[in-house]
C-alpha positions as CSV (number, residue, x, y, z in Angstrom):
1,M,-24.7,109.0,-46.1
2,K,-23.0,110.9,-48.9
3,K,-25.8,113.2,-49.1
4,T,-25.8,113.9,-45.2
5,I,-21.7,114.5,-45.6
6,R,-22.4,116.8,-48.5
7,R,-24.9,118.7,-46.6
8,L,-22.6,119.0,-43.6
9,T,-19.7,120.1,-45.8
10,G,-21.7,122.8,-47.1
11,L,-22.4,124.2,-43.5
12,T,-18.8,123.4,-42.7
13,L,-17.6,125.7,-45.4
14,M,-19.9,128.2,-44.2
15,A,-18.9,127.9,-40.7
16,A,-15.2,128.0,-41.8
17,L,-15.9,131.2,-43.7
18,I,-17.8,132.9,-41.0
19,L,-15.6,132.0,-38.0
20,T,-12.0,132.0,-39.7
21,T,-12.5,135.5,-40.6
22,A,-12.2,136.5,-37.0
23,T,-8.5,135.3,-36.7
24,L,-7.7,137.3,-39.9
25,P,-6.1,141.1,-39.5
26,A,-8.3,143.9,-40.4
27,N,-8.9,144.4,-44.2
28,A,-7.6,140.9,-44.8
29,T,-9.3,138.6,-47.4
30,P,-9.8,135.0,-46.4
31,Q,-8.1,132.8,-49.2
32,K,-9.4,129.5,-50.3
33,E,-6.5,127.5,-49.2
34,D,-6.8,129.0,-45.7
35,V,-10.5,127.8,-45.4
36,M,-10.0,124.5,-46.8
37,S,-7.1,123.7,-44.4
38,D,-9.3,123.7,-41.4
39,E,-10.1,120.4,-39.6
40,V,-13.8,120.0,-39.4
41,V,-15.7,117.5,-37.1
42,Y,-18.9,116.2,-38.0
43,V,-21.2,115.3,-34.8
44,F,-24.3,113.4,-35.5
45,A,-26.6,113.8,-32.5
46,D,-30.3,113.4,-31.6
47,E,-32.8,116.1,-30.7
48,S,-31.5,116.2,-27.0
49,G,-27.8,116.6,-28.2
50,N,-26.9,113.0,-27.1
51,V,-24.1,112.0,-29.7
52,N,-24.5,109.1,-32.0
53,K,-21.3,109.1,-33.9
54,V,-18.5,111.4,-35.0
55,M,-16.7,111.8,-38.3
56,D,-13.8,113.8,-39.1
57,S,-12.5,115.6,-42.3
58,V,-8.9,114.4,-41.5
59,W,-10.0,110.7,-41.8
60,I,-12.2,111.4,-44.9
61,E,-9.6,113.4,-46.7
62,E,-7.1,110.4,-46.1
63,G,-9.5,108.1,-47.2
64,E,-10.1,106.5,-44.0
65,E,-13.5,104.8,-43.5
66,K,-13.8,105.6,-40.0
67,E,-16.4,106.8,-37.4
68,V,-16.4,106.8,-33.6
69,T,-19.2,106.5,-31.3
70,A,-20.1,109.1,-28.3
71,K,-18.1,107.1,-25.8
72,E,-15.0,107.1,-28.0
73,A,-15.4,110.7,-29.3
74,D,-13.8,112.6,-26.5
75,L,-15.6,115.9,-27.6
76,P,-14.4,119.5,-26.1
77,V,-18.0,120.6,-25.9
78,S,-21.2,118.8,-24.7
79,L,-24.6,120.1,-25.9
80,K,-27.9,119.6,-24.0
81,L,-31.3,120.4,-25.5
82,T,-34.5,120.5,-23.2
83,Y,-38.0,121.2,-24.6
84,T,-40.9,122.4,-22.7
85,L,-44.4,122.8,-23.9
86,D,-46.8,125.0,-22.0
87,G,-44.5,124.8,-19.2
88,K,-44.1,121.0,-18.9
89,Q,-40.8,119.4,-19.9
90,V,-41.3,116.9,-22.8
91,K,-39.3,114.5,-24.9
92,P,-38.7,115.9,-28.4
93,E,-39.8,112.7,-30.1
94,D,-43.1,113.2,-28.3
95,L,-43.5,116.8,-29.8
96,N,-44.5,115.9,-33.4
97,G,-48.1,117.1,-34.2
98,K,-48.5,118.8,-30.7
99,S,-49.4,122.6,-30.3
100,G,-48.8,125.2,-27.8
101,H,-46.0,127.3,-26.5
102,L,-42.6,125.6,-26.9
103,V,-39.5,126.3,-25.6
104,I,-36.2,124.9,-26.7
105,K,-32.9,125.6,-24.5
106,C,-29.8,124.7,-26.0
107,E,-26.9,124.5,-23.3
108,A,-23.2,124.2,-24.3
109,K,-20.6,123.0,-21.6
110,S,-16.8,123.1,-22.3
111,L,-15.1,120.1,-21.3
112,K,-11.3,120.9,-21.8
113,Y,-9.6,123.1,-19.3
114,E,-6.2,123.8,-17.9
115,T,-5.4,124.8,-14.4
116,R,-3.9,128.3,-14.0
117,T,-3.0,130.8,-11.2
118,I,-5.4,133.9,-11.2
119,N,-5.0,136.4,-8.3
120,N,-2.9,133.9,-6.6
121,E,-5.6,131.2,-6.8
122,E,-5.6,128.0,-8.9
123,T,-8.5,128.4,-11.4
124,K,-9.7,126.1,-14.2
125,I,-9.8,128.0,-17.5
126,Y,-11.9,126.2,-19.9
127,V,-11.2,126.2,-23.7
128,P,-13.9,128.9,-24.7
129,F,-16.0,128.1,-27.7
130,M,-18.5,130.2,-29.8
131,V,-21.6,128.1,-30.3
132,A,-24.0,129.1,-33.3
133,G,-27.2,127.4,-33.6
134,I,-29.3,127.5,-36.9
135,S,-32.9,126.3,-37.3
136,L,-36.0,127.0,-39.3
137,F,-39.7,127.1,-38.6
138,D,-42.3,127.2,-41.3
139,K,-45.1,129.5,-40.9
140,E,-47.9,126.8,-41.0
141,H,-46.7,125.4,-37.8
142,A,-45.0,128.3,-35.8
143,K,-45.5,132.0,-34.9
144,N,-44.4,134.5,-32.8
145,V,-40.7,133.0,-32.9
146,T,-37.9,134.5,-30.7
147,V,-34.6,133.8,-29.5
148,S,-32.9,134.9,-26.3
149,Q,-29.4,135.6,-27.8
150,G,-29.2,135.9,-31.6
151,K,-31.8,136.8,-34.1
152,A,-35.2,135.5,-35.4
153,V,-36.4,136.9,-38.7
154,Y,-39.8,136.2,-40.5
155,D,-39.8,136.3,-44.5
156,G,-43.4,135.8,-44.8
157,A,-42.9,131.9,-45.4
158,R,-40.7,130.8,-42.6
159,Y,-38.8,132.0,-39.4
160,A,-34.8,131.6,-39.6
161,V,-33.4,131.6,-36.2
162,A,-29.8,132.0,-35.3
163,G,-28.9,131.5,-31.5
164,V,-25.4,132.1,-30.2
165,S,-23.9,131.3,-27.0
166,F,-20.4,130.7,-25.3
167,A,-19.1,127.7,-23.7
168,G,-16.9,128.1,-20.8
169,L,-16.5,132.1,-21.4
170,K,-18.6,133.2,-18.5
171,D,-16.8,130.9,-16.1
172,D,-13.4,131.9,-17.6
173,L,-14.2,135.7,-17.2
174,S,-15.8,135.1,-13.8
175,L,-18.7,137.4,-14.9
176,K,-20.6,136.7,-11.8
177,D,-18.0,138.5,-9.7
178,F,-17.9,141.7,-11.9
179,S,-20.3,144.8,-11.9
180,M,-20.2,148.1,-13.7
181,E,-18.6,150.9,-12.1
182,N,-21.3,153.2,-13.2
183,G,-23.8,151.1,-11.5
184,D,-25.6,150.0,-14.7
185,K,-26.8,146.7,-13.2
186,E,-29.1,146.0,-16.0
187,T,-26.3,146.3,-18.5
188,S,-24.4,143.9,-16.3
189,E,-26.9,141.4,-16.3
190,K,-27.2,141.7,-20.1
191,L,-23.5,140.9,-20.5
192,K,-23.8,138.0,-18.0
193,D,-26.7,136.8,-20.4
194,T,-25.0,137.6,-23.5
195,F,-22.0,135.3,-22.7
196,S,-24.2,132.9,-21.3
197,D,-23.5,129.0,-22.1
198,A,-27.2,128.7,-23.3
199,F,-29.6,130.1,-25.7
200,T,-33.5,129.7,-25.8
201,I,-35.8,129.5,-28.7
202,E,-39.5,130.1,-28.1
203,A,-42.4,129.8,-30.3
204,D,-46.2,129.3,-30.4
205,V,-46.6,125.9,-32.6
206,T,-49.2,124.3,-34.3
207,D,-49.1,120.6,-35.3
208,Y,-45.3,121.0,-34.7
209,E,-42.7,119.5,-37.0
210,D,-39.2,119.1,-36.2
211,N,-36.8,120.6,-38.9
212,G,-33.8,119.6,-36.9
213,M,-30.9,122.2,-35.9
214,Y,-27.3,122.6,-37.2
215,V,-24.8,123.9,-34.5
216,I,-21.4,125.2,-35.4
217,V,-18.7,125.2,-32.4
218,S,-15.5,127.0,-32.8
219,N,-12.7,128.7,-30.8
220,D,-11.3,130.7,-33.6
221,I,-12.7,134.2,-32.4
222,F,-10.6,133.8,-29.2
223,N,-7.5,132.7,-31.0
224,A,-7.6,136.2,-32.5
225,I,-6.6,137.7,-29.3
226,D,-2.9,137.7,-28.4
227,V,-2.4,139.1,-24.9
228,T,0.6,137.1,-24.0
229,S,3.0,140.1,-24.0
230,F,0.2,142.7,-22.7
231,T,0.6,144.4,-19.4
232,G,-1.4,146.8,-17.8
233,E,-4.8,148.5,-18.6
234,D,-3.7,149.8,-21.9
235,S,-2.6,146.2,-23.1
236,V,-6.3,145.0,-22.0
237,K,-7.8,147.8,-24.0
238,E,-5.5,147.0,-27.1
239,A,-6.8,143.2,-26.6
240,L,-10.5,144.4,-26.6
241,D,-9.7,146.5,-29.7
242,K,-8.5,143.1,-31.4
243,L,-11.8,141.5,-30.4
244,N,-13.6,144.2,-31.9
245,E,-11.8,144.0,-35.0
246,G,-12.3,140.0,-35.1
247,M,-16.1,140.7,-34.6
248,D,-16.0,143.0,-37.6
249,E,-14.1,140.6,-39.9
250,L,-16.8,138.0,-38.7
251,C,-19.6,140.3,-39.8
252,N,-17.9,141.2,-43.1
253,G,-17.2,137.4,-43.6
254,S,-21.0,136.8,-43.0
255,A,-21.8,139.6,-45.6
256,E,-19.7,137.9,-48.1
257,L,-21.1,134.3,-47.4
258,T,-24.6,135.7,-48.2
259,D,-23.4,137.2,-51.5
260,G,-22.0,133.8,-52.4
261,I,-25.0,131.7,-51.2
262,D,-27.4,134.0,-53.4
263,K,-25.4,133.2,-56.3
264,L,-25.9,129.6,-55.3
265,Y,-29.5,129.8,-54.9
266,N,-29.7,131.6,-58.3
267,G,-27.7,128.8,-60.0
268,T,-29.9,126.2,-58.5
269,V,-32.9,127.8,-59.9
270,K,-31.3,128.0,-63.3
271,L,-30.4,124.4,-63.1
272,Q,-34.1,123.4,-62.2
273,S,-35.2,125.1,-65.2
274,A,-32.6,123.4,-67.6
275,M,-33.2,120.0,-65.9
276,G,-37.0,120.6,-66.6
277,E,-36.4,121.3,-70.3
278,L,-34.1,118.3,-70.6
279,S,-36.6,116.1,-68.7
280,D,-39.3,117.2,-71.1
281,G,-37.3,116.6,-74.3
282,L,-36.3,113.1,-73.3
283,G,-39.7,112.4,-72.3
284,Q,-41.0,113.2,-75.8
285,I,-38.3,111.0,-77.3
286,T,-39.2,108.2,-74.7
287,D,-42.6,108.4,-76.0
288,N,-41.7,107.1,-79.4
289,N,-39.5,104.4,-78.2
290,E,-42.3,101.7,-78.6
291,A,-43.1,102.7,-82.0
292,L,-39.6,102.9,-83.1
293,V,-38.7,99.2,-81.6
294,Q,-42.0,98.0,-83.3
295,G,-41.2,99.3,-86.6
296,A,-37.8,97.8,-86.6
297,Y,-39.2,94.5,-85.4
298,D,-41.7,94.4,-88.0
299,T,-39.2,95.2,-90.8
300,F,-37.0,92.5,-89.4
301,N,-39.6,90.0,-89.8
302,A,-40.6,91.1,-93.3
303,I,-36.9,90.7,-94.4
304,L,-37.0,87.1,-92.9
305,A,-40.4,86.4,-94.8
306,T,-38.8,87.2,-98.1
307,A,-35.6,85.1,-97.3
308,N,-38.1,82.3,-96.3
309,K,-39.7,82.4,-99.8
310,E,-36.2,82.6,-101.8
311,I,-35.0,79.6,-99.8
312,A,-37.9,77.7,-100.5
313,A,-37.9,78.5,-104.1
314,A,-34.2,77.1,-104.1
315,G,-35.4,73.7,-103.0
316,L,-33.8,74.0,-99.6
317,D,-35.9,72.2,-96.8
318,V,-34.8,74.2,-93.7
319,P,-37.0,75.4,-90.8
320,A,-38.6,78.9,-91.0
321,L,-36.1,81.7,-90.3
322,T,-37.0,83.8,-87.3
323,I,-35.1,86.7,-85.4
324,S,-33.6,84.2,-82.8
325,N,-33.0,81.1,-85.2
326,Y,-31.8,82.7,-88.5
327,G,-28.2,82.4,-87.8
328,D,-28.1,78.6,-86.8
329,V,-30.5,77.7,-89.6
330,I,-28.6,79.3,-92.3
331,D,-25.1,78.0,-90.9
332,G,-26.5,74.5,-91.0
333,A,-28.0,74.9,-94.6
334,I,-24.5,76.4,-95.7
335,A,-22.9,73.3,-94.1
336,T,-25.4,70.9,-95.8
337,L,-25.2,72.4,-99.0
338,G,-21.4,72.9,-99.2
339,G,-21.0,69.3,-98.4
340,T,-23.2,68.0,-101.2
341,D,-21.4,65.2,-103.2
342,V,-22.6,66.2,-106.7
343,Y,-20.5,63.4,-108.5
344,G,-21.8,60.8,-106.2
345,K,-25.5,61.9,-106.7
346,V,-25.2,62.0,-110.5
347,K,-23.3,58.8,-110.4
348,A,-26.0,57.2,-108.2
349,G,-28.6,58.6,-110.9
350,V,-26.7,57.0,-113.9
351,D,-26.1,53.6,-111.9
352,E,-30.0,53.5,-111.3
353,K,-30.7,54.0,-114.9
354,V,-28.2,51.4,-116.1
355,K,-29.5,49.0,-113.5
356,A,-33.1,49.5,-114.9
357,N,-31.9,47.8,-118.1
358,E,-30.2,44.8,-116.2
359,A,-32.4,42.3,-117.8
360,T,-31.5,43.3,-121.4
361,I,-27.9,43.6,-120.3
362,R,-28.2,40.1,-118.8
363,A,-29.8,38.5,-121.7
364,G,-27.0,39.8,-124.0
365,V,-24.2,38.6,-121.4
366,T,-26.2,35.1,-121.5
367,A,-26.3,34.8,-125.2
368,K,-22.5,35.4,-125.3
369,V,-21.8,32.8,-122.7
370,E,-24.2,30.4,-124.3
371,E,-22.3,30.8,-127.7
372,G,-19.1,29.9,-126.0
373,V,-20.6,27.2,-124.2
374,T,-22.0,25.7,-127.5
375,A,-18.7,26.2,-129.2
376,K,-17.1,24.0,-126.4
377,V,-19.9,21.3,-126.1
378,K,-20.6,20.6,-130.0
379,P,-17.2,18.9,-130.8
380,L,-17.7,16.8,-127.8
381,F,-21.4,16.1,-128.7
382,D,-20.4,15.3,-132.5
383,A,-17.5,12.8,-131.4
384,G,-20.0,11.1,-129.2
385,I,-22.6,10.6,-132.1
386,N,-19.7,9.4,-134.4
387,Q,-18.5,7.0,-131.8
388,K,-22.0,5.7,-131.2
389,Y,-23.2,5.5,-134.7
390,G,-20.1,5.0,-136.7
391,H,-21.1,8.2,-138.7
392,S,-20.9,11.8,-138.2
393,A,-23.8,13.8,-137.6
394,E,-23.6,15.6,-141.2
395,E,-23.4,11.8,-142.7
396,L,-26.5,10.7,-140.6
397,I,-28.5,13.7,-141.7
398,A,-27.4,13.2,-145.3
399,L,-28.3,9.6,-145.1
400,G,-31.9,10.6,-143.7
401,M,-31.2,8.8,-140.5
402,L,-31.2,12.4,-138.6
403,T,-32.9,15.6,-139.2
404,Q,-31.2,19.0,-138.5
405,D,-33.8,19.7,-136.1
406,Q,-33.4,16.6,-134.1
407,Y,-29.6,17.4,-134.1
408,D,-30.2,21.0,-132.8
409,A,-32.4,19.8,-130.2
410,M,-30.1,17.2,-128.9
411,L,-27.3,19.8,-128.9
412,K,-29.4,22.2,-127.1
413,V,-30.2,19.7,-124.4
414,E,-26.4,19.4,-123.8
415,V,-25.7,23.1,-123.9
416,D,-28.5,23.6,-121.6
417,K,-27.0,21.2,-119.0
418,Q,-23.7,23.4,-119.1
419,M,-25.5,26.6,-118.9
420,G,-27.5,25.4,-115.8
421,S,-24.3,24.6,-113.9
422,N,-23.2,26.9,-111.0
423,E,-20.2,27.9,-112.8
424,V,-21.8,29.1,-115.9
425,K,-24.4,30.9,-113.7
426,A,-21.6,32.7,-111.7
427,M,-20.1,33.6,-114.9
428,I,-23.1,35.1,-116.2
429,D,-23.6,37.2,-113.1
430,Q,-20.1,38.4,-113.1
431,N,-20.3,39.5,-116.6
432,T,-23.4,41.0,-116.2
433,E,-22.2,43.3,-113.2
434,Q,-19.2,44.1,-115.2
435,Q,-21.1,45.1,-118.3
436,I,-23.4,47.3,-116.0
437,A,-20.4,49.0,-114.5
438,L,-18.7,49.5,-117.9
439,I,-21.9,51.0,-119.4
440,A,-22.4,53.4,-116.2
441,Q,-18.8,54.6,-116.6
442,E,-19.1,55.3,-120.2
443,K,-22.1,57.1,-119.2
444,M,-20.2,59.1,-116.6
445,N,-17.6,59.9,-119.0
446,S,-19.9,61.2,-121.5
447,K,-19.9,65.1,-122.2
448,E,-23.8,65.1,-121.5
449,V,-23.1,63.8,-117.8
450,Q,-20.0,65.9,-117.4
451,D,-21.9,68.9,-118.3
452,I,-24.5,68.1,-115.6
453,I,-21.9,67.6,-113.0
454,N,-20.2,70.8,-113.7
455,S,-23.5,72.6,-113.8
456,S,-24.4,71.1,-110.4
457,N,-21.1,72.1,-108.7
458,A,-21.7,75.7,-110.0
459,Q,-25.3,75.7,-108.6
460,V,-24.1,74.5,-105.1
461,N,-21.3,77.1,-105.0
462,E,-23.8,79.8,-106.0
463,G,-26.2,78.6,-103.3
464,V,-23.6,78.6,-100.6
465,A,-22.5,82.2,-101.7
466,K,-26.1,83.6,-101.7
467,L,-26.8,81.9,-98.4
468,S,-23.7,83.5,-96.9
469,A,-24.6,86.9,-98.4
470,L,-28.2,86.6,-97.1
471,K,-26.6,85.9,-93.4
472,G,-24.5,88.8,-93.8
473,Q,-27.5,91.1,-94.7
474,L,-29.5,89.4,-91.8
475,D,-26.7,90.2,-89.2
476,A,-26.2,93.9,-90.2
477,Y,-29.9,94.5,-89.8
478,N,-29.9,92.3,-86.5
479,Q,-27.0,94.7,-85.5
480,F,-29.2,97.7,-86.1
481,Y,-32.4,96.1,-84.6
482,N,-30.4,95.7,-81.4
483,G,-29.0,99.1,-81.6
484,I,-32.5,100.5,-81.8
485,I,-33.2,98.5,-78.6
486,E,-30.2,99.5,-76.8
487,Y,-30.8,103.2,-77.8
488,T,-34.3,103.3,-76.7
489,S,-33.3,101.6,-73.5
490,A,-30.7,104.4,-72.9
491,V,-33.0,107.1,-73.8
492,K,-35.7,105.6,-71.3
493,K,-32.8,105.4,-68.7
494,A,-31.7,109.0,-69.3
495,S,-35.3,110.1,-69.4
496,D,-35.9,108.4,-65.8
497,G,-32.7,109.8,-64.6
498,A,-33.5,113.3,-65.8
499,G,-37.0,113.0,-64.2
500,M,-35.6,111.9,-60.8
501,I,-33.1,114.7,-60.9
502,S,-35.8,117.2,-61.8
503,A,-38.0,115.9,-59.2
504,Q,-35.4,116.2,-56.5
505,L,-34.2,119.7,-57.8
506,P,-37.2,121.4,-56.0
507,E,-35.7,120.2,-52.7
508,L,-32.4,121.5,-53.6
509,V,-33.6,124.9,-54.6
510,D,-35.8,124.9,-51.3
511,G,-32.8,124.0,-49.4
512,A,-30.6,126.8,-51.3
513,K,-33.3,129.2,-50.5
514,Q,-33.4,128.2,-46.7
515,L,-29.7,128.6,-46.7
516,K,-30.0,131.9,-48.4
517,D,-32.7,133.0,-46.0
518,G,-30.7,131.5,-43.0
519,S,-27.4,133.3,-44.0
520,V,-29.3,136.5,-44.3
521,K,-30.7,136.1,-40.8
522,L,-27.3,134.8,-39.3
523,Q,-25.9,138.1,-40.8
524,D,-28.4,140.2,-39.1
525,G,-28.0,138.2,-35.9
526,L,-24.4,138.8,-35.9
527,N,-24.6,142.4,-36.5
528,T,-27.1,142.6,-33.6
529,Y,-24.7,140.6,-31.5
530,D,-21.8,143.0,-32.4
531,E,-23.8,146.0,-31.2
532,E,-25.5,144.4,-28.4
533,G,-22.9,141.9,-27.3
534,I,-19.4,142.6,-28.1
535,G,-19.8,146.6,-27.8
536,K,-21.2,146.1,-24.2
537,L,-18.7,143.5,-23.5
538,T,-15.9,145.9,-24.2
539,A,-17.6,148.6,-22.2
540,F,-18.1,146.1,-19.3
541,I,-14.3,145.0,-19.2
542,E,-12.9,148.6,-19.6
543,D,-15.0,149.0,-16.2
544,N,-13.6,145.9,-14.6
545,T,-9.8,146.0,-15.9
546,E,-8.4,144.8,-12.6
547,G,-8.0,141.2,-12.5
548,L,-8.9,140.5,-16.2
549,L,-5.4,140.6,-17.7
550,D,-4.3,137.2,-16.1
551,R,-7.7,135.7,-17.1
552,L,-7.6,137.1,-20.6
553,T,-4.0,135.8,-21.2
554,A,-5.1,132.5,-19.9
555,I,-8.1,132.4,-21.9
556,S,-6.1,133.0,-25.1
557,E,-3.2,130.7,-24.3
558,V,-5.7,127.8,-23.5
559,S,-7.8,128.5,-26.5
560,K,-4.8,128.3,-28.9
561,G,-3.7,125.4,-27.1
562,Y,-6.5,123.4,-28.5
563,E,-5.8,123.3,-32.1
564,A,-6.8,120.1,-33.5
565,Y,-9.1,117.3,-32.7
566,S,-7.8,114.3,-34.3
567,A,-4.3,112.9,-33.3
568,D,-4.0,112.2,-37.1
569,N,-4.0,115.9,-37.9
570,K,-0.2,116.3,-37.9
571,N,-0.5,119.9,-39.8
572,A,-2.9,121.6,-38.0
573,K,-2.6,125.3,-38.4
574,D,-6.3,126.8,-38.9
575,G,-7.8,125.0,-35.9
576,V,-10.7,122.8,-35.7
577,K,-14.5,123.5,-36.0
578,F,-17.3,121.1,-35.0
579,V,-20.6,120.9,-36.8
580,Y,-23.5,119.2,-34.9
581,K,-26.5,117.8,-36.8
582,L,-29.2,117.4,-34.5
583,N,-32.4,115.4,-35.4
């Protein structure tokens, strides 16, 4: 849709330049502001002229997404195109690929009128419109191309056809009632045909291809005639002079348009060349994208392989680092290493070593307990001997009644009884644990173990710092790696975009060439029309002055009365133009 609007806008500006110049005074120069203030109505129709939808520049400029159907449009002009091939009428959609003698007739009818009194009779005066149709025919598919009113020019590659007609003018002037006083019937008939409401294009076609047609409709040229204050024959001649001046301005405007379009064409050719160079350059860069990304990928993996070796050498048991997991793995390693309980690990090692000597420690504790038990049992044992034998143990040994070994054995029996009690066993276990804990704490407080703890903590902190630094380095390269991927992707998109633009530029250049050719042909046609149409009309009207004054006055007033199409156009000052796109 946007492409179509741009094309229509270009044609509309062309029409505005051509048609509005007719309203300017002699030697005046159309200003940009004047051209752009026109209301332009875009009419989309099929090949037969049946309207599909209508859009208005007033709606577009006001940001209104609006379009109306043919039924709602209430257009002031209706177009009807008929097609005959070898004398038989055919539907336009059935023409593609056909060959023969083709005749296309474009009829325009004004639908807006006012009732005025002419020669004491109520007469319908239609709003007059000039209708200009532009179409192209490729030489491969058409030859012997002519147009009944306008100009058809062949440039060796294509035919450019500009046909002109007037909607409502022949009826408004009632040309059928006029004749040349000098008896020049042929000229009279030519004038009637010149101001006909139809033009006809004829061509011998082969494998016909429809290129569509643009039709520009405007009443600006008639708004240039101000006869409201004219009276008499001199006033009519003065009006004819203004009409001639308007036609001169129209031809001059067409010449200026041709120069502008020629510059447009040259610019598109330069743009095509520049875009080709840009597309080639981006293509060369894009060709290296894969190698560039692969090189960055290989470098990243080499860095990760080195990091894996360093981590393994440090004794860390972690999964192998990859591009996708290195962040999570290193964060986990930092958390694990940073949370290491060095003191607890060293203490556990010391406790384990001390625990390994538990039997020796327990033996020592047991011996100490046994000494205490013996010290308690011996007085009681001696008292028992003394009571039983009337002598102390020492006396019995001295008398030879008891040996020392016997005494010791008997005392041992009593001591062992006490040592086997649950109370003494519990005491031994408790004292053993206390002794183990005491020895372990002494070990922990030793300089040797404290040095180990401090060294281990330093190693943990150093390991965390190295891991953090490693992650920072990998993050930096990862950013570079992703930047390479984004860069190559952007270059690829730019290359594709430049390629697409470069591929479409030939169509743009061809379109500009066609527009350039068409503008030249239109200028030639307007010059011919000025010579064969307006000039003869002037002569014709000069021979038929009587009764024309009222008609010319009515035509001028009715034409000026139709100054806007859209009800939203509150500031209409330069009139309205209609651009029909037929295809």
